[in-house]
Steps between C-alpha positions, in 0.01 A plus 500: 500500500625854417581749774385828334641724776851362458484469116393864432814680631720254303313568176511872553871494573567297186304748287692792652830318446417478126463880484724644776501866366121523485320790663218417744249575226666268253530227760130543589406446131726191482349355817148556366599330172628197694208474744299244301795267483527507881137469606373279220155658525441410868350766728741423785801528271375834375468632858841376603670639180344842547597510869866406434530737206375795713747412772792459260426828312458690824846383615653579166341855490605561858157600634209339678269454204572492134273686265562499126483878470784553751286715734475453872156441653360820643189483713237776470466732797143383576609144569562454880711227652381493865777262618772757413388728780416874514841649422601262219485624143 
């Protein structure tokens, strides 16, 4: 039986090794192109692949979340996070 959680990082590393000078955007496109080879149409494989691609791209880009447009997530002022406390911004 295949262990998806262990196999995904190995596949991603192999794809990145084939194109070491790729930008995060180029790598994201290559990972999406290779997705069907990994998950073989299974729903669980798709979830695992997406999860590990996000993690890998976030590490490569050096920030917490990778977005294709290169922008950081900015929350609107009207959204309140009560667990942050009164003085937190």
